[in-house]
C-alpha positions as CSV (number, residue, x, y, z in Angstrom):
1,X,-14.2,9.7,-6.8
2,X,-17.5,11.0,-5.5
3,X,-20.2,10.1,-8.0
4,X,-23.6,11.6,-7.3
5,X,-25.3,10.0,-10.3
6,X,-24.3,7.9,-13.3
7,X,-25.7,9.6,-16.4
8,X,-26.9,7.5,-19.3
9,X,-25.0,8.9,-22.3
10,X,-24.4,7.8,-25.9
11,X,-20.7,7.5,-26.4
12,X,-19.8,11.0,-25.0
13,X,-16.7,13.0,-25.9
14,X,-14.8,13.8,-22.7
15,X,-13.3,17.3,-22.8
16,X,-11.0,18.4,-19.9
17,X,-9.0,21.4,-18.9
18,X,-7.0,22.2,-15.7
19,X,-6.0,25.4,-14.0
20,X,-2.2,25.8,-13.5
21,X,0.7,24.9,-15.8
22,X,-1.5,24.0,-18.7
23,X,-3.7,27.1,-18.7
24,X,-2.0,30.3,-19.8
25,X,-4.5,33.2,-19.9
26,X,-7.0,30.8,-18.3
27,X,-7.9,30.0,-21.9
28,X,-8.3,26.2,-21.5
29,X,-10.5,26.3,-18.4
30,X,-12.5,29.2,-19.9
31,X,-13.2,27.1,-22.9
32,X,-14.6,24.2,-20.9
33,X,-16.5,26.4,-18.6
34,X,-18.1,28.1,-21.6
35,X,-19.3,24.6,-22.7
36,X,-20.7,23.9,-19.3
37,X,-22.7,27.1,-19.4
38,X,-23.6,27.0,-23.1
39,X,-24.8,23.4,-22.9
40,X,-26.3,23.8,-19.4
41,X,-24.3,20.8,-18.4
42,X,-25.2,19.1,-15.0
43,X,-22.6,18.3,-12.3
44,X,-22.5,14.6,-11.5
45,X,-19.1,13.7,-10.0
46,X,-16.0,15.2,-8.4
47,X,-12.6,14.0,-7.1
48,X,-11.8,14.5,-3.4
49,X,-8.8,16.8,-3.3
50,X,-7.4,15.3,-0.1
51,X,-5.3,12.6,-1.8
52,X,-4.0,14.6,-4.7
53,X,-3.1,18.1,-3.4
54,X,-0.4,19.6,-1.2
55,X,-2.5,22.4,0.4
56,X,0.7,24.4,1.1
57,X,1.3,24.5,-2.6
58,X,-2.2,24.8,-3.9
59,X,-4.0,26.5,-1.1
60,X,-7.7,26.6,-0.5
61,X,-9.2,30.1,-0.7
62,X,-11.5,32.1,1.5
63,X,-14.3,34.2,0.1
64,X,-16.6,36.7,1.8
65,X,-20.2,35.9,1.0
66,X,-23.4,37.9,1.6
67,X,-23.8,38.6,5.3
68,X,-20.0,38.8,5.6
69,X,-19.8,35.0,6.1
70,X,-16.4,33.4,5.3
71,X,-16.6,30.5,2.9
72,X,-13.7,28.1,2.2
73,X,-13.2,26.7,-1.3
74,X,-10.9,23.7,-1.8
75,X,-9.1,22.9,-5.0
76,X,-11.5,20.9,-7.1
77,X,-11.9,18.6,-10.1
78,X,-15.5,18.4,-11.2
79,X,-17.4,16.5,-13.9
80,X,-20.5,17.7,-15.8
81,X,-22.6,15.8,-18.3
82,X,-24.5,16.9,-21.4
83,X,-26.9,14.4,-23.1
84,X,-26.6,16.0,-26.5
85,X,-29.2,17.6,-28.6
86,X,-29.9,17.6,-32.3
87,X,-26.6,17.3,-34.1
88,X,-24.5,18.0,-31.0
89,X,-23.2,14.8,-29.4
90,X,-23.2,13.9,-25.7
91,X,-20.3,15.1,-23.7
92,X,-18.6,14.8,-20.3
93,X,-16.9,18.0,-19.3
94,X,-14.1,18.0,-16.7
95,X,-12.8,21.3,-15.3
96,X,-10.4,21.6,-12.4
97,X,-7.0,22.2,-11.0
98,X,-3.8,20.3,-11.9
99,X,-3.0,18.0,-8.9
100,X,0.2,18.2,-7.0
101,X,0.4,14.5,-6.0
102,X,-0.2,10.9,-7.2
103,X,-0.7,11.7,-10.9
104,X,-0.9,8.0,-11.9
105,X,-3.7,7.3,-9.4
106,X,-5.5,10.5,-10.4
107,X,-5.3,9.7,-14.1
108,X,-6.4,6.2,-13.4
109,X,-9.6,7.4,-11.7
110,X,-10.4,9.8,-14.5
111,X,-9.9,7.3,-17.3
112,X,-11.9,4.6,-15.5
113,X,-14.8,7.0,-15.2
114,X,-14.5,7.9,-18.9
115,X,-14.5,4.2,-19.9
116,X,-17.4,3.4,-17.6
117,X,-19.5,6.0,-19.4
118,X,-18.6,4.6,-22.8
119,X,-16.5,7.5,-23.9
120,X,-15.7,7.7,-27.6
121,X,-12.6,9.8,-27.0
122,X,-10.8,11.9,-24.3
123,X,-9.8,15.4,-25.3
124,X,-7.7,17.8,-23.3
125,X,-7.3,21.5,-23.9
126,X,-4.3,23.5,-23.0
127,X,-2.8,27.0,-23.5
128,X,0.7,28.2,-23.3
129,X,2.6,31.5,-23.4
130,X,4.5,32.2,-26.7
131,X,5.5,35.0,-29.1
132,X,1.9,35.0,-30.4
133,X,0.3,38.4,-31.1
134,X,-3.2,39.5,-30.3
135,X,-3.8,41.1,-33.7
136,X,-3.3,37.8,-35.6
137,X,-4.9,34.4,-35.7
138,X,-4.1,32.3,-32.7
139,X,-1.4,29.6,-33.3
140,X,-2.8,26.1,-32.5
141,X,-1.1,22.7,-32.2
142,X,-2.6,19.4,-31.6
143,X,-2.7,15.7,-32.3
144,X,-5.1,12.7,-31.9
145,X,-4.8,9.0,-31.6
146,X,-8.2,8.9,-33.2
147,X,-7.4,8.6,-36.9
148,X,-10.5,10.5,-38.1
149,X,-9.8,13.4,-35.8
150,X,-6.1,13.5,-36.7
151,X,-6.9,13.7,-40.5
152,X,-9.2,16.7,-39.8
153,X,-6.6,18.4,-37.6
154,X,-4.1,18.1,-40.5
155,X,-6.6,19.3,-43.0
156,X,-7.3,22.4,-40.8
157,X,-3.6,23.2,-40.7
158,X,-3.1,22.3,-37.1
159,X,0.5,21.1,-36.7
160,X,1.7,18.5,-34.3
161,X,3.9,20.0,-31.6
162,X,7.5,19.0,-31.6
163,X,7.9,19.8,-27.9
164,X,10.0,17.5,-25.7
165,X,10.4,18.1,-22.0
166,X,8.5,18.3,-18.7
167,X,4.8,17.9,-19.1
168,X,1.6,18.7,-17.2
169,X,-1.1,16.3,-16.0
170,X,-2.6,16.4,-19.6
171,X,0.5,14.5,-20.8
172,X,0.0,11.9,-18.0
173,X,-3.7,11.6,-18.9
174,X,-2.9,10.9,-22.6
175,X,-0.5,8.2,-21.5
176,X,-3.2,6.7,-19.3
177,X,-5.6,6.8,-22.3
178,X,-3.2,5.0,-24.5
179,X,-2.7,2.3,-22.0
180,X,-6.5,1.9,-21.6
181,X,-7.0,1.9,-25.4
182,X,-9.2,5.0,-25.2
183,X,-8.7,7.3,-28.2
184,X,-7.5,10.7,-27.2
185,X,-6.7,14.2,-28.6
186,X,-4.8,17.2,-27.3
187,X,-5.3,20.7,-28.6
188,X,-3.2,23.7,-27.5
189,X,-3.4,27.3,-28.3
190,X,-1.0,30.2,-27.7
191,X,-1.5,33.3,-25.6
192,X,0.8,36.4,-26.2
193,X,3.6,36.7,-23.5
194,X,3.0,40.4,-23.2
195,X,-0.5,39.8,-21.8
196,X,0.9,38.0,-18.7
197,X,-1.8,36.3,-16.7
198,X,-4.7,38.3,-18.2
199,X,-7.6,36.1,-19.0
200,X,-7.6,35.6,-22.8
201,X,-11.0,34.8,-24.4
202,X,-9.5,34.9,-27.9
203,X,-7.3,31.9,-27.1
204,X,-10.2,30.1,-25.5
205,X,-12.3,30.8,-28.7
206,X,-9.5,29.3,-30.9
207,X,-9.5,26.1,-28.8
208,X,-13.3,25.6,-29.1
209,X,-13.4,26.6,-32.7
210,X,-10.8,23.9,-33.5
211,X,-12.5,21.0,-31.6
212,X,-15.9,22.2,-32.9
213,X,-14.6,21.8,-36.5
214,X,-12.7,18.5,-36.1
215,X,-15.2,16.7,-33.9
216,X,-18.5,18.1,-35.3
217,X,-19.7,19.4,-32.0
218,X,-21.9,22.2,-33.4
219,X,-21.0,24.7,-30.6
220,X,-22.7,28.1,-30.6
221,X,-19.7,30.3,-30.3
222,X,-21.4,33.6,-31.0
223,X,-21.2,34.9,-27.4
224,X,-17.6,34.0,-26.9
225,X,-16.7,35.4,-30.3
226,X,-18.2,38.8,-29.2
227,X,-16.2,38.7,-26.0
228,X,-13.0,37.9,-27.8
229,X,-13.5,40.7,-30.3
230,X,-14.0,43.2,-27.5
231,X,-10.9,41.8,-25.7
232,X,-8.8,42.4,-28.8
233,X,-10.1,46.0,-29.0
234,X,-9.3,46.6,-25.3
235,X,-5.7,45.3,-25.7
236,X,-5.2,47.5,-28.7
237,X,-6.5,50.5,-26.8
238,X,-4.2,49.6,-23.9
239,X,-1.0,49.7,-26.0
240,X,-1.8,52.6,-28.3
241,X,0.1,55.1,-26.3
242,X,3.1,52.8,-25.4
243,X,5.6,53.0,-28.3
244,X,7.8,50.3,-26.8
245,X,5.0,47.8,-26.7
246,X,3.8,48.8,-30.2
247,X,7.3,48.2,-31.6
248,X,7.4,44.7,-30.0
249,X,4.0,43.9,-31.4
250,X,5.0,45.2,-34.9
251,X,8.0,42.8,-34.9
252,X,5.8,39.9,-33.7
253,X,3.3,40.7,-36.5
254,X,6.1,40.6,-39.1
255,X,7.3,37.2,-37.7
256,X,3.7,35.8,-37.8
257,X,3.1,37.0,-41.3
258,X,6.5,35.6,-42.5
259,X,5.6,32.2,-41.0
260,X,2.1,32.3,-42.6
261,X,3.7,33.1,-45.9
262,X,5.9,30.0,-45.8
263,X,9.1,31.7,-44.8
264,X,9.3,29.9,-41.5
265,X,9.2,31.3,-38.0
266,X,11.9,33.8,-37.3
267,X,14.1,33.8,-34.2
268,X,12.1,35.4,-31.4
269,X,12.9,39.1,-30.9
270,X,15.3,39.8,-28.1
271,X,13.6,42.4,-26.0
272,X,14.4,43.9,-22.6
273,X,12.6,43.2,-19.4
274,X,8.8,43.0,-19.8
275,X,7.6,42.9,-16.2
276,X,6.5,46.5,-15.9
277,X,4.8,46.4,-19.3
278,X,2.8,43.3,-18.4
279,X,1.8,44.8,-15.1
280,X,0.6,48.0,-16.8
281,X,-1.4,46.0,-19.4
282,X,-3.0,43.8,-16.7
283,X,-4.0,46.8,-14.7
284,X,-5.6,48.5,-17.7
285,X,-7.5,45.4,-18.7
286,X,-8.8,44.9,-15.1
287,X,-10.0,48.5,-15.1
288,X,-11.8,47.9,-18.4
289,X,-13.6,44.9,-16.9
290,X,-14.6,47.0,-13.8
291,X,-12.0,45.5,-11.5
292,X,-13.7,42.1,-11.5
293,X,-10.4,40.3,-11.2
294,X,-8.9,42.2,-8.4
């Protein structure tokens, strides 16, 4: 851990997200980066990637800067602090990349830092690909070992995931928090499978809207809400001339509405290959953003 300064914070919430397995549609990392920018959070620490990454699996990247200089960027995990203002409490924001190696040591470093700063709770955000649909509210699951937050999650209608199986580093972090007696929470939101890897601001908005409500963070979400609304409009435009995709979306909408009406989630529709459809949608959405992603 490389700590540039130790901020003096009043029981901050630690909010973390990781690129990789836990970040469908880049929604979780987009959410935390939005907080960094919105709160003008300051960097104060980072984890040296040397111990925790296999660089043949998670490779550094080269960028061409002004003057045609080549700049190498290594996988990173960085911490930012926000001292809080008015009714918005202090926060430590962690955004980075899921490590390849030594998860227990990695989680130990992160939890020790959180404890040393007097953290009130450790919150992870995640996003996953499901049969969600972009025209309906984003499905959210979550739980907390903080009783007060858990009560608010239930009151908001956020169900606890019944998933069992392989986990990402967020699962290891929550185990480390339990062992360290640090209250934690995990909130996950869904991204439609037919959007592929397209960045999904609507899912990011749902994550932040949830933790804003249950943790009284008083986040200004107006800018992200505008971006999410435009994203939904662009996706609807992208599929309007594709009858196959429109039919898939119609079936998903019916399933969502049936579940919302208390009829329970239906069996996922059995569709044919989706690769070409996803590629077409991703291409269209990149073009709408001016090719910024590729």
